[in-house]
C-alpha positions in Angstrom: -40.0 45.0 -17.2 -39.2 46.7 -20.4 -41.0 49.8 -21.6 -41.9 50.6 -25.2 -40.2 53.7 -26.7 -42.9 56.0 -28.2 -41.0 56.8 -31.4 -37.8 54.9 -32.3 -35.4 57.0 -34.3 -35.0 54.4 -37.1 -35.9 51.1 -38.4 -33.0 49.3 -36.7 -33.2 51.1 -33.4 -34.5 49.2 -30.3 -38.2 49.6 -29.6 -37.9 48.7 -25.9 -35.9 50.3 -23.1 -35.1 49.1 -19.6 -35.1 46.9 -17.6 -37.2 48.4 -14.9 -38.7 47.2 -11.6 -42.3 47.7 -10.7 -42.6 49.6 -7.4 -46.4 50.1 -7.3 -49.4 48.7 -9.1 -52.5 50.9 -9.5 -56.0 49.8 -10.4 -56.6 49.8 -14.2 -53.3 48.0 -14.9 -51.0 51.1 -14.4 -47.6 50.8 -12.8 -44.8 52.9 -11.3 -41.3 51.9 -12.3 -37.7 52.4 -11.2 -34.5 51.7 -13.1 -31.6 49.5 -11.9 -30.1 52.4 -10.0 -33.4 53.1 -8.1 -34.3 56.2 -10.0 -38.0 56.6 -10.5 -39.3 56.8 -14.0 -41.7 59.8 -14.4 -45.4 59.0 -14.7 -47.2 55.8 -14.5 -47.2 53.1 -17.3 -50.0 51.1 -18.7 -49.6 47.3 -19.0 -50.0 47.8 -22.8 -46.6 49.5 -22.9 -44.7 47.0 -20.8 -43.4 43.5 -21.3 -41.7 41.0 -19.0 -37.9 40.8 -19.1 -36.0 37.7 -18.0 -32.3 38.0 -17.3 
């Protein structure tokens, strides 16, 4: 999964960061994420701010 950056610093800056792995799915389409090193991303993320990543 990739997560959307809230405010990219410029027009040519990437608007997505990641990839992340979903560790837990909550009701209401919210998810807990970890990065490639296993470090948990703070907070939960709504499906609206995530998109699939295919390596």
